[in-house]
C-alpha positions in Angstrom: -73.5 -88.0 -104.0 -76.2 -85.7 -103.8 -75.1 -81.6 -105.0 -76.4 -79.2 -103.1 -77.7 -75.5 -105.5 -78.0 -74.4 -101.9 -74.5 -72.5 -102.4 -75.5 -70.2 -105.3 -73.6 -71.3 -108.6 -71.6 -73.3 -107.7 -72.8 -77.1 -107.1 -70.9 -78.7 -103.7 -71.4 -82.7 -103.5 -72.8 -83.6 -100.5 -72.7 -87.3 -99.2 -76.3 -88.1 -97.6 -76.4 -89.3 -94.4 -75.7 -93.4 -94.1 -72.8 -92.7 -96.6 -71.1 -90.2 -93.9 -72.3 -93.4 -91.3 -70.6 -96.0 -93.1 -67.2 -93.4 -93.8 -67.0 -92.4 -90.5 -67.1 -95.7 -89.2 -65.0 -97.3 -92.1 -62.5 -94.5 -91.8 -62.6 -95.0 -87.5 -63.5 -91.6 -87.3 -65.7 -90.9 -83.8 -69.0 -89.1 -83.6 -70.4 -86.9 -80.7 -72.8 -89.2 -78.2 -75.1 -87.0 -77.9 -76.0 -87.0 -81.8 -76.3 -90.8 -81.8 -79.9 -90.4 -81.5 -81.4 -88.4 -84.2 -78.5 -89.0 -86.5 -80.4 -93.0 -85.8 -83.8 -91.5 -86.0 -83.1 -90.0 -89.7 -81.2 -93.0 -90.8 -83.1 -94.2 -94.0 -82.4 -98.3 -93.0 -83.8 -99.9 -96.9 -80.6 -96.9 -98.6 -77.9 -98.0 -95.1 -78.4 -102.0 -96.3 -78.4 -100.5 -100.1 -75.1 -99.0 -99.9 -73.8 -101.7 -97.5 -73.9 -104.2 -100.4 -70.8 -103.5 -101.8 -69.1 -103.9 -98.5 -67.7 -106.7 -96.7 -70.1 -109.5 -94.7 -68.0 -108.7 -91.6 -67.6 -104.6 -91.9 -71.8 -104.4 -93.2 -72.2 -106.3 -89.6 -69.7 -103.5 -87.2 -72.0 -100.8 -89.3 -75.3 -102.1 -88.1 -74.7 -102.8 -85.0 -73.6 -99.3 -84.2 -76.5 -98.2 -86.3 -78.7 -100.5 -83.4 -76.4 -99.3 -80.9 -77.3 -95.0 -81.8 -80.8 -96.0 -81.7 -80.7 -97.2 -78.2 -78.5 -94.5 -76.0 -80.5 -91.6 -75.1 -78.8 -87.7 -75.4 -77.6 -86.6 -72.1 -78.6 -84.0 -70.5 -75.5 -81.6 -69.0 
């Protein structure tokens, strides 16, 4: 977890994108599909894989397959 000093004299804990993705999948929270390509481009695969070492193999597969699906989508234009 990072601390972001942008909030003046307060230190606010800020999760990085990889941890947020893991949390959202773990908690079965849904992400807007139009954001998937941006998220996929910004993911640090090395960091994601490092975090996933702490999880069960089945969950690791779920996260990695979700990340792969995200990278294969294109933002829909409405």
